[in-house]
N, C-alpha and C positions, 0 to 999 in steps of 0.2 A: 252285627251292629245294624240297625235301621233307623230311619229318620222319618219326621212327619213331613206333611205338604210344604213344598217350597225348599227344600233341602235335598242334598244327596252326598254319598260318600264318593269322595274324589281319589283319595289314594290313602294307603297305610305308609307311615314314614318311619325310618328314612327310606327312600325308594332305592330298591336294589340291596338293601341291608336289613330288611325287617326281620326281627326276632322270630320266624316261623314261614311256614308255608301257605301261600293264598291261593284258596282254591276259588275259581270264578268261572261260571259254567257261561258267561255272557248274557245270560237271560234275567239274572237277579241285579237289583241294585244294591244288594248287601252281600259283596264276596266273604267267604270263611275265610278264617285266620286258624290255621292248625298249629297248636303249640305242644312242644315236648313234655312240658311241666309250667305249672304257673305257681309263684312264692310270692310271698309278701310283699316284695318290691318290684314285683312286674310291671311295667308301664308301658302301655300301648298308644302310640299317637295317630290319631285320624285325622286328615285334612279333609275339611266339609267345602260343598260348595252349593251357590244359590241356584235355584231353577228358575226358568224365566216366568215370571208372574209372581214372585216373591212369595213371603209366607203369608199365607190368609190370615184376616183377622178372626180373633176367638168370637163364637157365638155365646151372647148371655141369654138374660132371661126374655122369654117371650120372643125369641128368635132374632132378637136385635145383635147388631155386632158392636163388639166392643172396640174402642179405639186401641187397645193393646194386643198385640199379635202374641202368640204362645209357641215356641218351638219345641218339639218333644225329640228325644234321644232315648234309644233303648238297645241295651247289649243283653246277651244271652250267652253265657258259659256252660258249654256242655263238657263235664268232667266225670272222672272215676275217682271215688274215695279210696281211703286206706282198706275199706271192707271190700272194695270190688264191686260196690254199687253206682250205676250211673245216676247222676244227679244233674239238675241244671239251676244255675243261679241268674236270676232276671233282675236287672236294675234300670228303672226308669227316671229319667231327668227331664224336668220341665224348665225352660228357660224363657225370661222375658224378652222379646223382641222389641226393638226399638228405630226409630228413624231420626232420632237425635245424635248428632255426632259427640257432643258434650257428655252425653250420658253413656255412650259407647265407650270412650276413653277413660269416663271415671270408673268404669266397671270393670276394665281390663285387669286380668291376674298376671302380675309380672312373672312368677314362676313359671306358670304354665306357658307363657309367652316363649320364655327363655328355652327351656327344653323343647318346645317346637320349632324354634329357630336353630337351636343346634342339630335336630334331625333335618331341617330342610338344607344347611350348609353340607352335611355328611352325604345326603343324595347327591348335591351338586357334584361332589367330587366323582361320584360312580355313575353320573347319568350319560349313558351310553348314547341316548339321542341327542343329547345337546353337546357334546365333545366335552364331558366333564372333566375337570383338572382341580388342582388346588388353587390355581388362580382365578377360574371362575368362581369357585366356593368363597373366596375372599372379596371377590367383586360384589357378588349375591350379598354377602353380609353387610356390606356397606350400603348398598342399593335399597336394601330393606329398612335400615335404621333411617335413611334420608327419606325415604318413602313415607314413615309412619310420622314423623316429627314435620315434614312439610304439609301432609294432609291435616294432622291437627292445626296447624298455625294457619292453614287455610282455611278449613271448615269450621273449627270449634269457637268461633267468634270470641277469641282472645284478645284483649286489649294489650299490646305490647309494641314498644318502640322497634324501628326497624333494626336499630343494631342490639338487639337482644335475643338469645336463643330460649324459646319457650319451651319447656318440658310439661308433659301431662303429668298429674299428681301422682298416679299410679305407675307411670314408666320413668321415674326420675334418675334410675339407675340404668336404663337403656343404652346411652351411649358408653357407659362404663363397661356394660356387659359386651358390647359388640367390640371394644378396644380389647379386653381381656381375652375375647373367642379367636381375635387375629393374632394375638401375641401367644397363645398356649400352643401346647405341643401337637395340636391337631393340624391347625392352619399355617403356621408359620413355616419359613423355608428353613431346611437343615443348614446350619453352618458350623464350622470348625470349633471345637471344644478349645478354651485357651489354655486349661490347666493339664489336658492330656498330652502323654508324649506321643502317642501314634495318631494325634489329630481326629479321635474319633467324632464324628458329627452330632450335633444335637439340634431337634432331636434324633435318634436313631430311628430306623424303618421299625423295629420292634416297639420301641415306645409310641411312634405314631399309630401303629396298628392297634396297641394296647387302649390308648384314649379314645380312638375312633369307635372300637368294640364297646368300651364303657358308656361312651355318651350315647350310643345307639338306643340304650336302655337306661338313660339317666331319668331320675324322677324329677318331678318340679321341685322339690324340696331340696335336690342336690344339685341342681344345674348351675346355679350361680358359684357355688363354692367351687366347683369341680373345673372353674376357668377363671377365678378371682378369689386368692386365698385371704385368710383372715388372720391378722396379726396380733397376738394379744401381749401386752406390757407387763412383765413380770416384777418389775420394778416397785417397791414400796406399795405393795397391793394392800388394799383395805383388809380389815380384819375378817370380814365375812367372805372373802375370797377363799374357795377351796372348801366351804363348810355347807352343810345340808341347809337349806331355806325352805321355808313354807311357801307353797304356791298359793294364790289367792284366787279362789274360784270367780267366775262372772257372776254378775248380779243378774236377776231374771228379768228379761226384756219387759215382759207384760206384767209385772207382778201387782197383784192386787193388794199387797200389804203396803200400810201407809209408810213404814220404816225403810222399804226395799231390801228385804230379806235376800241371801244367796241361795241360789238353787241348791235344794239338798242332795239331788244326785249328782250334782258336782262336788260336794264335799265328800262323798263317798269315793267317787273314781279318783279327785285329788291326792287323797289319802295313801293312795298305793303308789304314787309317784314322788319318789325321791328326786330332789332337784339339787346339785351343787352350783354354787353360785360361780360365775365366770369371772376372769380379770377383766379389766377394761381395755377394750380394742383401740387399734390405732390404725392409720392409713399406711398399706403396704407398700412401704418407700423405704428407700436406704438411708433420706434423709431423716427418718424418725427412728433409726436404729442408733443408739448411742454406743460408742466403742467400751462404756463401762456399764453396760447394761444386759439383763437378761431377758429372751423373748422367746414365745412360741408361736411358730408358723404353722397354721393349717391350710394344707392345700386339697383337701378332700381325698388325698390319698396317703400322705405320711405327715407325721408331726416332726418339725425341725426344732428343736430347743438351740437355740443360738446363744453362746455364751460370749460376750465381747471380750477384746484383748486385754483391757484395761480393768476386768474384774479382779479384785484381789484372791490372792491364793487361799486366805482363808475362808471367803465366800465361795470359792470353787470347793474346796473340801467340805463345805456344810452340805452340801446337795449333791455332789457328783462322785461316781463311785469308779475307780480307776482299777481295771482289772489286767494285769499284765500278760502278754501273750507268751505261747509256749517257747519261741525263740528269744525271749528276754529283750525284744526290740521294742523300746518305747514309742517309736513312730507307726506301731500297728497295734498297740494295745487297745482294747475296748474299753469305751466309757459310757456310762449309763446315770440315769437318775435314781439318786439312793431313796429308800423308801425311810431309813433310820433316823433323818431330822424331819424337823416339822415343816420346812420350806419344801423338802423333795416330797413328801407326803400329800403336801397342799397341791404340788404341780400334778401329781398323778391321779390325785381325785378331780382336778380340772379335765385331763386328758380322758379318763375315764367317762366324765359327762359329756365331753365332745363326742366320743365315739357312739354314746346312746343317741345323743342329737336331739333330745327333747328341749325344746325352747321354753324360756321362763314365761309363767302365767297362761301356758296354754297344755292342752293335752294331747296336740297334735305331735308324733314322733316319727321318725324315718330311720331305715337302715342303710348302712352304707354296703356298697356292693363287695368291698373287700376290707379285709382287718388293715388299719392303718398302722404301722409300725412307729416308734420314737426313735429318731435319730438325734444324736448330741453333735452339734457343731461348735468348734473352738476356733474364735477368730484369729485371724493371721498375726503371727508374732506371740500369743498370747501363752500363759503357762500351760502345758499340755498338749502343745498344737501338734498334731502330726501332719506333717509334712504334704503326704501324698495324699492321705484320706481327707482331712480337712480343707486342702485346697479345692479338691473335686466337689466335696460337699457344699461347701460356701458359694461356689459358682453355680450349682444346681438351686439353691436357695434363693442367689439373687435373680436367677432368670425367672423364678416364681414372682416377683415383685412386678406384677405387669403395670404399675401405674408410672414406672421411671421411663425415661428414654433408654432405648436400646439401640443396638448399631443399625437395625433397620426400621424401627417403629418410632412413633412420637410417644411423649409423654401425654398424660390425660389432658392437660391444657390445651396443649398443641393438639389433640386430637379434637376437643371440643371446637376449637377455632375452624378447622377445616370442615366438620360437620355443620357449623352455622353458615359458613360460605356455601356450602353446596344447597343447604335448605332455603336459603335466601334467593340463589338463583334460579331453583325450582318455583318459588312463589311469587316471583317479580311478575 
């Protein structure tokens, strides 16, 4: 990768855990990254830095300098295709530079920022030069969140009362992301499991290592979901949930038609994108889960289908399939979602759509790093409750509800108050 004047490559992220080998001869400003393979979901993060003098203004007609500077980034991927032929794929990106802080914040890409911050935090764990540790990584996440919001309040010229926390329009979910990151399996401290007889720590070393490995390569589209789950309410779903819907293409931005026709190319592309309507989502909190309800929790790695303890036996029999184990022990039998009922089939179609991860009214899609299994959890005391299995699964599910108060972390409201106090102290 190389940059235009005014910029330079500072580092590949996460430091010490880059998915490849960096070759730097010390003379080039663009060190090479050697990868064993490149897949559709390969995502590389590169930290840029400003050179002394800044980005020069673009030169317009007659040699006059324009007021708007433009920065250029160019990547070259040298690879061997399946036929053994060497190929190079060059991508060039032009970005508008600005000296306006409000414009800078309004153009921020939240998904890219979250993927970048995850890699920075992982690098802080393994940073040998700065005595990297889990504590330093957690501290760095908080400091970056406070720094971003404090600079926005100080330089974006936003009118606000002293007792109000102001969030940029594009970064409304930044505090929630930071809280979820702190309470996730990567950065929270291990604690004894309440349901395990052998007091197995949660997370285990293997679980933490897996999430660190996954997040080191996470794409911007999956970065938020990997730390903050989505909770879907399967009770009283609208009739179109679980059914195919027609995606509406975007209107032509600069259409010369008086009636504003749709882009014909979009019609062709959208016709190949089947989309299943998703159920309404709700806040991932224990307060939003009723004991007589059915919910689907997607944490990016697994799907938890939670069946409350007060759900009737007839309703359970409609969409659940109970398979007896070989030793006829009801406490160990396998429970799955049946495809024989209309309700169960709708749930499976919703899960299939979430695995594809295509968003409604867009052509953008992304792939998950791993296949997400479906796990049925019976609420404690409900019909079909498996004492050992469901107790452990319910605890894992509750740990994923990052907006609730835990034994070591605050809930979202308390976290926002703490962030506001720190931002106010910085800007005073």
